[in-house]
C-alpha positions in Angstrom: 146.9 114.7 157.4 144.8 116.1 154.5 147.1 114.6 151.9 146.6 111.2 153.6 142.8 111.7 153.8 142.6 112.8 150.2 144.8 109.8 149.0 142.6 107.3 150.8 139.4 108.8 149.4 140.9 109.2 145.9 141.9 105.4 145.7 138.2 104.5 146.4 137.2 106.1 143.0 136.4 103.5 140.4 136.3 105.6 137.3 139.3 105.9 135.1 141.1 109.2 135.3 138.8 110.4 138.1 140.2 112.9 140.6 139.1 114.0 144.1 139.7 117.4 145.7 139.6 117.9 149.4 139.5 121.5 150.5 139.3 122.8 154.1 138.7 126.4 155.0 138.6 126.7 158.8 139.3 130.2 159.4 142.7 129.5 161.1 146.1 131.2 160.3 147.2 128.5 157.9 144.4 129.5 155.5 143.0 127.2 152.8 144.2 123.6 152.8 143.9 121.9 149.3 144.7 118.3 148.4 144.0 116.6 145.1 144.2 112.8 144.5 143.8 110.7 141.4 142.1 107.3 141.4 145.4 105.5 142.3 145.9 107.5 145.5 148.6 109.7 144.1 148.2 113.0 145.7 149.4 116.7 145.8 148.4 119.7 147.7 149.3 123.0 149.4 148.3 125.3 152.2 147.9 129.1 151.8 150.4 130.0 154.6 152.9 127.2 155.3 155.0 129.5 157.3 152.5 129.3 160.2 154.4 127.9 163.2 152.2 127.6 166.4 153.6 126.7 169.8 153.4 123.1 170.9 150.2 122.2 173.0 151.0 122.3 176.7 148.5 119.6 177.6 150.0 116.8 175.5 153.1 118.2 173.8 151.7 117.8 170.4 151.4 120.1 167.3 148.4 122.4 167.4 146.6 121.2 164.3 143.2 122.7 165.1 144.8 126.0 166.1 146.3 126.3 162.7 143.4 124.9 160.8 140.6 126.8 162.7 137.2 125.4 163.7 134.8 127.7 162.0 134.5 126.8 158.4 133.8 124.0 155.9 135.3 120.8 154.6 134.4 120.3 150.9 135.0 117.1 148.8 134.7 117.3 145.0 134.7 114.2 142.9 135.4 114.5 139.2 134.4 111.4 137.4 134.3 112.6 133.9 130.7 114.1 133.9 129.8 117.6 132.9 130.3 119.0 136.4 132.1 117.5 139.5 130.1 116.2 142.3 130.6 118.3 145.4 129.6 118.2 149.0 130.4 120.2 152.1 130.1 119.8 155.8 130.9 122.2 158.8 134.0 121.5 160.6 133.5 119.9 164.0 137.1 120.1 165.5 139.8 121.3 163.1 141.6 118.1 163.6 140.9 116.9 160.1 140.3 113.2 160.7 137.3 113.9 162.9 135.9 116.4 160.4 136.4 113.9 157.5 134.5 111.2 159.5 131.7 113.6 160.1 131.5 114.6 156.5 131.5 111.0 155.4 128.8 110.1 157.9 126.6 113.0 156.7 127.2 112.8 153.0 127.3 109.0 152.5 124.7 108.2 155.2 127.0 105.5 156.6 128.6 105.2 160.0 132.2 106.2 159.4 135.4 106.3 161.3 138.7 108.0 160.3 142.1 108.3 161.8 145.0 110.2 160.3 148.4 110.7 161.9 151.7 112.3 161.1 155.0 111.8 163.1 157.3 114.8 162.7 161.0 114.8 163.2 162.6 117.6 165.3 163.9 119.1 161.9 160.3 119.4 160.7 160.6 116.4 158.3 157.9 113.7 158.2 159.0 110.4 159.8 155.7 108.5 159.4 152.3 109.3 158.0 149.1 107.4 157.3 145.7 106.4 158.5 142.5 104.7 157.8 138.9 105.2 156.7 136.3 102.8 157.6 132.6 102.8 156.7 129.9 100.3 157.9 127.9 98.3 155.4 124.2 98.3 155.6 122.7 95.8 158.2 126.0 95.2 159.9 125.6 93.2 163.2 125.5 95.4 166.4 128.1 93.3 168.0 130.4 94.0 165.2 129.9 97.7 165.5 130.6 97.5 169.2 133.7 95.5 168.6 135.1 97.9 166.1 134.3 100.9 168.3 136.2 99.3 171.2 139.1 98.3 169.0 139.5 101.8 167.8 139.2 103.4 171.2 141.7 101.0 172.7 144.3 100.9 169.8 147.7 102.2 170.3 148.7 105.7 169.1 148.4 105.6 165.3 151.7 107.3 164.6 153.6 104.8 166.9 152.0 101.9 165.0 152.9 103.4 161.6 156.4 104.0 162.6 157.2 100.8 164.4 155.0 98.2 162.7 153.7 99.7 159.4 150.3 100.2 157.9 149.1 96.6 157.9 149.4 96.6 161.8 146.9 99.4 161.9 144.4 97.2 160.1 145.1 94.3 162.4 144.4 96.5 165.5 141.2 98.0 164.1 139.8 94.5 163.3 141.2 92.7 166.3 139.1 89.6 167.0 137.3 90.0 163.8 138.0 88.1 160.5 139.5 90.3 157.8 141.6 89.7 154.7 143.5 92.0 152.3 141.8 92.4 148.9 144.3 94.7 147.2 147.5 96.7 147.7 148.7 99.7 145.7 151.6 102.2 145.8 150.8 105.8 146.5 153.0 108.9 146.2 153.1 112.6 146.1 152.7 113.3 142.5 152.3 116.6 140.6 151.1 116.7 137.0 152.4 120.1 136.1 154.3 120.7 132.9 155.5 123.6 130.7 152.7 123.0 128.3 150.0 123.0 131.0 151.3 126.3 132.5 151.3 127.9 129.1 147.8 126.7 128.5 146.8 128.3 131.8 148.4 131.5 130.8 146.5 131.5 127.5 143.3 131.3 129.4 143.9 134.6 131.0 141.7 137.6 130.0 142.7 139.8 127.1 143.5 142.7 129.5 145.7 140.5 131.7 147.6 139.2 128.7 148.0 142.7 127.3 149.4 143.8 130.7 152.0 140.9 130.6 153.0 141.8 127.0 153.5 145.5 128.1 156.1 144.3 130.7 158.3 143.0 127.9 160.3 140.8 130.2 160.4 137.1 131.2 157.5 135.9 133.2 158.1 133.3 136.0 155.4 130.9 137.1 155.8 128.7 140.2 153.7 125.6 140.7 151.9 125.7 144.0 151.9 121.9 144.4 155.7 121.1 143.7 157.4 124.4 143.5 158.6 123.8 140.0 159.4 127.1 138.2 158.7 127.8 134.5 160.0 130.8 132.6 158.4 132.3 129.5 160.0 134.9 127.3 158.2 138.1 126.1 157.9 136.5 122.6 156.0 133.5 124.1 153.7 135.7 126.0 153.1 137.9 122.9 152.2 134.8 120.9 149.4 133.8 123.4 146.0 134.3 122.0 147.4 136.2 119.0 145.3 136.2 115.7 146.1 133.1 113.6 147.4 135.3 110.8 149.9 137.0 113.1 151.0 133.6 114.4 151.6 132.4 110.8 153.5 135.6 109.9 
């Protein structure tokens, strides 16, 4: 759900090479939830404790999302549009269900009435069968009858994951705007995409403190680094570690 929300928000960014980071810290057993999107909606992310496996909720037979996320904490959105510092805003969680929390954040930060729905249909083996959602914000001076119609459509629409699985994302839009005129202005492909590389990881190692680098050199063995986003593994030899932050004259020698 967080990946879908970050992807939708990221695709709204207008600046080239802009990125958006969505972080949720709800105090639940899953720990921190992090998703990062570029301005094309390509997204990557991770959770601190992916091994968390809570019982299915008895009342409706669904995954206990808020039980894993927690309800006491913050949702933070950071937008990096190329300025000196990213623009960040936070809001307290209202339910731990992610979509409700994201809608509350957008309403508070953008001062615009907002609605958000995010759904993930999970197969018995744990794989994702369908995932998606929508984010809607009201323009200033929107007619009251339009607001009422949208609220009623969202309240009465079919289960989101059922629509996504059986009819696709465009059918979600049709149900949200049922009885109202709408047209599609753009369409883009989105994917789970990690930008890690051996060079980037080596650069991250080079940014470690002198004491940390000295400790790595003393081990005199290969160092293994695993990307949190895509699980790619990079190995570095003692010679590569020894060369990090070495004086220029030593590197030339």
